[in-house]
PLY file of the C-alpha trace (Angstrom):
ply
format ascii 1.0
element vertex 457
property float x
property float y
property float z
element edge 456
property int vertex1
property int vertex2
end_header
22.79 16.84 8.77
21.29 13.37 9.09
17.65 12.25 9.14
15.90 9.03 10.15
12.48 8.24 8.66
9.89 5.81 10.03
6.83 4.93 7.94
3.50 3.47 9.05
0.51 2.37 7.00
-0.35 1.79 3.38
1.50 1.76 0.07
0.54 5.39 -0.50
2.43 6.23 2.69
5.41 4.23 1.42
5.31 6.32 -1.75
4.94 9.54 0.26
8.04 8.53 2.22
10.00 8.28 -1.03
9.08 11.92 -1.61
9.95 12.89 1.96
13.41 11.41 1.34
13.57 13.24 -1.98
12.84 16.73 -0.64
15.12 16.23 2.37
18.08 14.98 0.35
17.59 17.73 -2.23
18.14 20.17 0.66
21.30 18.54 1.96
19.98 16.00 4.47
21.44 12.49 4.43
20.00 9.24 5.86
21.29 8.20 9.30
22.17 4.63 10.18
19.69 4.70 13.08
17.55 7.08 15.13
20.29 7.68 17.70
22.64 9.07 15.03
20.08 11.45 13.49
19.68 15.21 13.73
16.09 14.88 12.51
13.48 12.19 13.23
10.56 12.05 10.78
7.45 9.92 11.33
5.11 9.39 8.37
1.94 8.25 10.09
-1.29 6.32 9.47
-4.65 7.01 11.14
-6.68 4.26 9.45
-6.17 1.60 12.15
-5.78 1.94 15.90
-2.86 -0.50 15.80
-0.76 1.82 13.64
-1.31 4.68 16.09
-0.37 2.42 19.00
2.91 1.51 17.30
3.51 5.20 16.63
3.12 6.01 20.32
5.91 3.59 21.14
8.24 5.15 18.58
7.40 8.66 19.76
8.31 7.64 23.29
11.72 6.63 21.95
12.02 9.99 20.17
11.22 11.84 23.40
13.98 9.90 25.18
16.55 10.64 22.45
15.65 14.33 22.43
16.23 14.63 26.18
19.87 13.72 25.57
20.15 15.73 22.34
18.30 19.05 22.75
19.07 20.18 19.18
17.27 17.17 17.68
14.26 18.03 15.50
11.19 15.77 15.51
8.69 15.99 12.62
5.31 14.28 12.42
3.73 13.89 8.99
0.94 11.93 7.35
-2.63 11.21 8.34
-2.29 11.41 12.14
-0.78 14.88 11.85
-3.49 15.96 9.42
-6.25 14.73 11.74
-4.88 16.22 15.00
-3.32 19.34 13.44
-2.22 22.01 15.98
-3.49 19.90 18.89
-0.51 17.61 18.35
1.84 20.21 19.85
-0.21 20.37 23.06
-0.41 16.57 23.31
3.24 16.00 22.37
5.19 19.22 23.12
8.55 17.73 22.07
7.41 17.68 18.41
8.85 20.57 16.39
7.16 20.14 12.98
3.83 18.70 11.79
2.63 18.44 8.18
-0.18 16.78 6.26
0.08 14.39 3.29
-0.37 17.28 0.84
2.41 19.37 2.41
5.52 17.23 1.92
7.08 19.85 -0.35
6.98 22.41 2.48
8.98 20.23 4.88
12.40 21.90 4.37
10.91 25.36 5.04
9.10 24.09 8.12
12.34 22.59 9.45
14.17 25.89 8.99
11.39 27.72 10.81
11.39 25.21 13.69
15.19 25.36 14.02
14.96 29.12 14.51
12.40 28.51 17.31
10.81 28.80 19.69
7.38 28.02 18.19
6.64 24.79 16.32
6.02 24.91 12.56
3.16 23.24 10.70
1.27 23.04 7.39
-2.05 21.30 6.83
-3.64 23.15 3.93
-4.00 21.82 0.40
-0.65 22.24 -1.27
-0.83 23.89 -4.72
2.29 21.91 -5.77
1.17 18.31 -6.49
3.10 15.72 -4.51
3.75 13.81 -7.72
5.96 16.68 -8.92
8.30 16.37 -5.94
11.69 14.63 -6.11
11.69 11.05 -4.79
14.32 8.63 -3.52
13.17 5.12 -4.44
14.12 2.16 -2.30
14.08 -0.33 -5.19
15.57 -0.16 -8.65
13.28 -2.50 -10.57
9.92 -1.63 -8.99
8.25 1.74 -8.44
5.07 3.32 -7.12
3.16 5.64 -9.46
0.39 7.82 -8.03
-2.58 8.16 -10.37
-4.83 10.05 -7.98
-5.14 11.19 -4.39
-7.96 11.39 -1.88
-11.30 9.65 -1.61
-14.91 10.77 -1.92
-16.70 7.63 -0.69
-16.99 8.47 3.03
-17.38 4.90 4.26
-18.77 5.19 7.77
-15.65 3.72 9.44
-12.89 5.42 7.43
-10.88 8.60 8.07
-9.20 8.73 4.65
-11.56 11.32 3.07
-11.09 13.52 6.15
-7.29 13.46 6.02
-6.53 12.97 2.30
-9.23 15.18 0.83
-11.50 14.48 -2.17
-10.56 12.38 -5.19
-8.24 14.20 -7.58
-6.91 12.51 -10.71
-3.57 13.39 -12.28
-3.55 14.11 -16.01
-2.82 10.90 -17.95
-0.06 12.58 -19.98
1.84 13.33 -16.75
1.46 9.74 -15.51
2.54 8.32 -18.86
5.62 10.57 -18.94
6.57 9.56 -15.38
6.30 5.86 -16.21
8.37 6.33 -19.36
11.11 7.97 -17.26
10.97 5.12 -14.78
11.27 2.56 -17.58
14.31 4.40 -18.95
15.79 4.19 -15.44
15.47 0.40 -15.36
12.08 -0.03 -13.68
10.18 -3.02 -15.07
7.27 -3.23 -12.59
5.02 -0.37 -11.50
2.17 -0.24 -8.99
-0.41 2.41 -9.81
-1.74 3.96 -6.61
-4.95 5.64 -5.52
-7.19 5.43 -2.47
-9.87 4.34 -4.96
-7.89 3.81 -8.12
-10.88 2.43 -10.08
-12.45 5.90 -9.88
-9.58 7.44 -11.85
-10.86 10.19 -14.16
-14.39 10.25 -12.77
-13.72 13.52 -10.92
-12.78 15.17 -14.23
-16.03 14.43 -16.05
-17.45 17.69 -17.35
-14.50 19.70 -16.05
-12.91 22.35 -18.23
-9.96 20.96 -20.16
-10.79 17.35 -19.28
-10.95 16.13 -22.87
-7.62 14.29 -22.58
-8.79 12.34 -19.53
-9.67 8.68 -19.77
-11.04 6.11 -17.35
-8.75 3.76 -15.43
-8.92 1.03 -18.05
-7.79 3.56 -20.67
-4.93 4.71 -18.44
-3.73 1.11 -18.02
-3.77 0.68 -21.80
-1.51 3.72 -22.22
0.92 2.47 -19.57
0.90 -1.06 -21.00
2.21 0.34 -24.30
5.36 1.82 -22.71
8.46 -0.12 -23.75
10.32 -1.72 -20.87
7.37 -2.03 -18.48
6.84 -5.75 -17.99
4.39 -5.70 -15.09
1.63 -3.35 -13.96
-0.16 -3.66 -10.63
-2.71 -1.31 -9.08
-4.29 -0.67 -5.70
-6.63 -0.03 -4.01
-9.76 -1.05 -5.92
-13.30 -0.32 -4.79
-15.94 -2.89 -5.85
-18.54 -0.27 -6.75
-16.21 1.23 -9.38
-14.83 -2.02 -10.85
-16.07 -1.71 -14.44
-16.46 -4.23 -17.24
-13.81 -2.27 -19.16
-11.34 -2.70 -16.30
-11.95 -6.46 -16.14
-11.36 -6.63 -19.90
-8.15 -4.61 -19.50
-6.89 -7.10 -16.94
-7.69 -9.88 -19.42
-6.23 -8.27 -22.54
-3.26 -6.09 -21.54
-0.05 -8.19 -21.42
1.70 -6.18 -18.69
-1.26 -6.01 -16.28
-0.70 -8.68 -13.64
-3.16 -11.40 -12.75
-3.72 -10.14 -9.23
-6.46 -7.94 -7.80
-6.84 -6.62 -4.27
-10.58 -6.02 -3.91
-11.63 -5.15 -0.33
-15.02 -6.62 0.57
-15.02 -5.66 4.30
-18.12 -7.81 5.06
-20.16 -10.56 3.45
-23.42 -9.22 4.87
-25.43 -6.74 2.80
-26.93 -5.35 6.03
-23.47 -4.55 7.41
-22.23 -3.25 4.06
-25.11 -0.78 4.11
-24.13 0.37 7.62
-20.56 0.71 6.36
-21.82 2.85 3.41
-19.84 0.74 0.96
-22.21 1.26 -1.98
-22.59 -2.38 -3.06
-24.27 -5.58 -1.88
-23.06 -9.10 -1.19
-24.61 -10.21 -4.48
-22.87 -7.47 -6.45
-19.48 -8.45 -5.04
-20.03 -12.15 -5.76
-21.07 -11.26 -9.31
-17.85 -9.29 -9.82
-15.77 -12.23 -8.59
-17.59 -14.58 -10.97
-16.86 -12.25 -13.92
-13.23 -11.90 -12.87
-12.73 -15.66 -12.55
-14.27 -16.18 -16.00
-12.30 -13.45 -17.79
-8.96 -13.81 -15.93
-8.59 -17.56 -15.20
-5.24 -17.35 -13.35
-6.35 -14.42 -11.19
-5.15 -14.25 -7.59
-7.73 -12.40 -5.51
-6.99 -10.79 -2.14
-9.19 -8.67 0.09
-9.73 -6.74 3.35
-12.28 -7.92 5.93
-13.44 -6.14 9.10
-14.68 -8.32 11.97
-17.01 -6.93 14.62
-18.39 -3.84 12.92
-21.00 -2.26 15.25
-24.22 -4.24 15.05
-22.61 -7.33 13.45
-24.73 -10.32 14.44
-23.81 -13.98 14.23
-25.71 -14.39 10.97
-23.83 -11.40 9.50
-20.51 -13.01 10.40
-21.71 -16.32 8.94
-22.38 -14.51 5.63
-18.81 -13.16 5.71
-17.48 -16.69 6.21
-19.54 -18.14 3.37
-18.54 -15.28 1.06
-14.86 -15.84 1.86
-15.29 -19.53 1.11
-17.14 -18.86 -2.16
-14.58 -16.29 -3.36
-11.58 -18.51 -2.48
-9.32 -15.61 -1.58
-5.58 -16.10 -2.02
-5.11 -13.96 1.08
-6.92 -11.46 3.27
-5.98 -8.62 5.57
-8.31 -9.20 8.51
-9.01 -6.50 11.09
-11.07 -6.20 14.23
-13.21 -3.07 13.98
-11.29 -0.01 15.12
-13.34 3.09 16.00
-11.71 6.12 14.39
-12.44 9.52 15.92
-14.61 11.70 13.70
-16.17 8.85 11.74
-19.83 7.92 11.79
-19.14 4.35 12.90
-17.32 5.54 16.03
-20.68 6.69 17.40
-22.70 3.62 16.37
-24.25 1.39 19.02
-23.96 -2.40 19.04
-20.32 -3.01 19.91
-19.40 -6.71 19.73
-18.08 -8.28 22.97
-14.33 -8.92 23.11
-14.66 -12.68 23.53
-16.90 -12.84 20.45
-14.49 -10.69 18.43
-11.60 -13.00 19.25
-13.53 -16.15 18.35
-14.79 -14.73 15.04
-11.34 -13.50 14.07
-9.80 -16.91 14.78
-12.43 -18.65 12.68
-11.94 -16.25 9.77
-8.15 -16.46 9.84
-8.30 -20.27 9.90
-10.58 -20.29 6.84
-8.43 -17.81 4.90
-5.21 -19.69 5.66
-6.73 -23.05 4.77
-7.96 -21.67 1.44
-4.64 -19.99 0.65
-2.72 -23.17 1.44
-4.96 -25.20 -0.88
-4.45 -22.68 -3.71
-0.67 -22.56 -3.22
-0.37 -26.35 -3.05
-1.95 -26.38 -6.51
1.06 -24.41 -7.81
3.58 -27.09 -6.76
5.18 -28.58 -9.85
4.55 -25.53 -12.03
7.16 -23.22 -13.53
6.42 -19.56 -12.81
7.94 -16.24 -13.85
9.47 -14.52 -10.83
10.73 -10.95 -10.46
13.84 -11.09 -8.26
13.56 -8.71 -5.29
16.63 -9.59 -3.21
18.20 -12.13 -0.86
15.70 -14.33 0.97
15.33 -13.99 4.73
15.40 -17.81 4.76
19.16 -17.60 4.07
21.11 -20.54 2.60
21.99 -18.52 -0.51
18.35 -18.28 -1.57
16.74 -15.36 -3.36
13.29 -13.88 -2.86
10.97 -12.84 -5.64
7.35 -12.41 -6.64
5.16 -14.01 -9.29
2.82 -12.07 -11.56
-0.08 -13.01 -9.29
1.79 -11.63 -6.28
2.98 -14.87 -4.68
6.23 -14.57 -2.69
8.79 -17.18 -3.78
12.01 -18.23 -2.03
14.25 -20.06 -4.47
17.71 -21.43 -5.13
19.31 -19.45 -7.99
21.43 -20.78 -10.82
25.17 -20.00 -10.75
26.02 -16.86 -12.73
29.76 -17.32 -13.27
32.27 -20.04 -14.14
33.22 -20.61 -10.50
29.66 -21.57 -9.61
28.98 -18.49 -7.52
25.35 -17.53 -7.11
23.93 -14.04 -7.42
23.89 -13.54 -3.64
27.49 -14.79 -3.26
28.67 -12.30 -5.87
27.37 -9.36 -3.84
25.87 -10.38 -0.53
25.30 -6.74 0.46
23.26 -5.83 -2.60
19.59 -5.05 -2.13
19.01 -6.41 -5.63
21.41 -9.18 -6.71
23.28 -9.41 -9.98
21.69 -11.43 -12.75
18.47 -11.16 -14.76
15.51 -9.45 -13.07
12.97 -11.99 -14.37
13.66 -15.70 -13.92
11.71 -18.94 -14.20
11.31 -20.94 -11.00
10.13 -24.52 -10.61
7.88 -24.63 -7.53
8.78 -27.52 -5.22
6.73 -26.80 -2.07
4.29 -24.29 -0.63
2.71 -22.90 2.53
-0.31 -20.63 2.89
1.92 -17.54 2.48
4.97 -18.49 0.38
6.24 -20.74 -2.38
9.63 -22.46 -2.51
11.55 -23.70 -5.53
14.61 -23.59 -7.75
15.52 -21.49 -10.77
15.46 -23.34 -14.09
0 1
1 2
2 3
3 4
4 5
5 6
6 7
7 8
8 9
9 10
10 11
11 12
12 13
13 14
14 15
15 16
16 17
17 18
18 19
19 20
20 21
21 22
22 23
23 24
24 25
25 26
26 27
27 28
28 29
29 30
30 31
31 32
32 33
33 34
34 35
35 36
36 37
37 38
38 39
39 40
40 41
41 42
42 43
43 44
44 45
45 46
46 47
47 48
48 49
49 50
50 51
51 52
52 53
53 54
54 55
55 56
56 57
57 58
58 59
59 60
60 61
61 62
62 63
63 64
64 65
65 66
66 67
67 68
68 69
69 70
70 71
71 72
72 73
73 74
74 75
75 76
76 77
77 78
78 79
79 80
80 81
81 82
82 83
83 84
84 85
85 86
86 87
87 88
88 89
89 90
90 91
91 92
92 93
93 94
94 95
95 96
96 97
97 98
98 99
99 100
100 101
101 102
102 103
103 104
104 105
105 106
106 107
107 108
108 109
109 110
110 111
111 112
112 113
113 114
114 115
115 116
116 117
117 118
118 119
119 120
120 121
121 122
122 123
123 124
124 125
125 126
126 127
127 128
128 129
129 130
130 131
131 132
132 133
133 134
134 135
135 136
136 137
137 138
138 139
139 140
140 141
141 142
142 143
143 144
144 145
145 146
146 147
147 148
148 149
149 150
150 151
151 152
152 153
153 154
154 155
155 156
156 157
157 158
158 159
159 160
160 161
161 162
162 163
163 164
164 165
165 166
166 167
167 168
168 169
169 170
170 171
171 172
172 173
173 174
174 175
175 176
176 177
177 178
178 179
179 180
180 181
181 182
182 183
183 184
184 185
185 186
186 187
187 188
188 189
189 190
190 191
191 192
192 193
193 194
194 195
195 196
196 197
197 198
198 199
199 200
200 201
201 202
202 203
203 204
204 205
205 206
206 207
207 208
208 209
209 210
210 211
211 212
212 213
213 214
214 215
215 216
216 217
217 218
218 219
219 220
220 221
221 222
222 223
223 224
224 225
225 226
226 227
227 228
228 229
229 230
230 231
231 232
232 233
233 234
234 235
235 236
236 237
237 238
238 239
239 240
240 241
241 242
242 243
243 244
244 245
245 246
246 247
247 248
248 249
249 250
250 251
251 252
252 253
253 254
254 255
255 256
256 257
257 258
258 259
259 260
260 261
261 262
262 263
263 264
264 265
265 266
266 267
267 268
268 269
269 270
270 271
271 272
272 273
273 274
274 275
275 276
276 277
277 278
278 279
279 280
280 281
281 282
282 283
283 284
284 285
285 286
286 287
287 288
288 289
289 290
290 291
291 292
292 293
293 294
294 295
295 296
296 297
297 298
298 299
299 300
300 301
301 302
302 303
303 304
304 305
305 306
306 307
307 308
308 309
309 310
310 311
311 312
312 313
313 314
314 315
315 316
316 317
317 318
318 319
319 320
320 321
321 322
322 323
323 324
324 325
325 326
326 327
327 328
328 329
329 330
330 331
331 332
332 333
333 334
334 335
335 336
336 337
337 338
338 339
339 340
340 341
341 342
342 343
343 344
344 345
345 346
346 347
347 348
348 349
349 350
350 351
351 352
352 353
353 354
354 355
355 356
356 357
357 358
358 359
359 360
360 361
361 362
362 363
363 364
364 365
365 366
366 367
367 368
368 369
369 370
370 371
371 372
372 373
373 374
374 375
375 376
376 377
377 378
378 379
379 380
380 381
381 382
382 383
383 384
384 385
385 386
386 387
387 388
388 389
389 390
390 391
391 392
392 393
393 394
394 395
395 396
396 397
397 398
398 399
399 400
400 401
401 402
402 403
403 404
404 405
405 406
406 407
407 408
408 409
409 410
410 411
411 412
412 413
413 414
414 415
415 416
416 417
417 418
418 419
419 420
420 421
421 422
422 423
423 424
424 425
425 426
426 427
427 428
428 429
429 430
430 431
431 432
432 433
433 434
434 435
435 436
436 437
437 438
438 439
439 440
440 441
441 442
442 443
443 444
444 445
445 446
446 447
447 448
448 449
449 450
450 451
451 452
452 453
453 454
454 455
455 456
């Protein structure tokens, strides 16, 4: 029995897909080379942006076509779209056999058995008593791994569906997280990314709870993970500005393994719009955080998310977003045109921005972000940086691809690793992760707004 898995959305979904692979392969399923060769098609979906749902519709159309020629094919829809639409999905898309929410990955094998027996579809959307973190996982990479610290969100930003589909914030016990990271380190992992919809709020949901004495805040959790032998790099995402504490900034400054990169979504530079978004902070608060971060972590790379055209956004609001982006000097930004999500407060708000204005504002913002990122990256030319090797570069020519501590992608020419002068990629061109040391030093020779280029030294 062969399965084919397609993933949409955030890093949490990527991690959930590792667990989908884990539970399937534990029950005898094996990955197919492509969708046409599969007995099961699984879609792990995202409902945060309209674009992700549009891409999903195209892939589901392909699944419908394949199923017409292969009646025994099973189609399963998981993730946030399934959780939001629930049983309605079977009326909208009757060729789907199984649907399950993000908390029900462990029930997937049982649901598949039930669907195969027919004729009714099978589904699960309730809170699963078995934490997803306890499920088996099939990791894609050997040297890097996701580690889930918490699930859900309790912020209820006016535009966001995450609290509706992922549930409230729930922190995992720190002992469990520490034990998982120790196992990963023993397995050869040297970089971890700690995940949570609002990872800065780790432990806050356990305050005053029975048996919560062993809980710590997020800074304390990072300190425990930093002490684990073999872990060279620690990243974390996603951070919420209202919960970015002084202790966390100090942890980024003082803990050797914690990388000098922070993704801190601002969404808007206008306090008026931030209030409509229900973000819980002001423009001034965000700028103050950035000033503290730049002072305490001098080599910090700062990235963000920005929404253009939120309902009611005026020209002066957009101007404040532009001036904030310029003041913060972001290394990169994920920029989005406002996408009304069903069931959210913002979907019903008046004051939609005209299409022509949206396009012009987005172009101006992207140009500013790219210009800033290019200036920052040009400043790295001539430096020697530590790079974690990730695999062969898509640029070809025997180059490798890797990532710096502050999350810059680097394409570089590797040193020979044997007496015949063969490079790591020539030794095993098919390997996802080449032979040779995982951490190398690269001299940066040139740069663009998105990547660096150099040679190993």
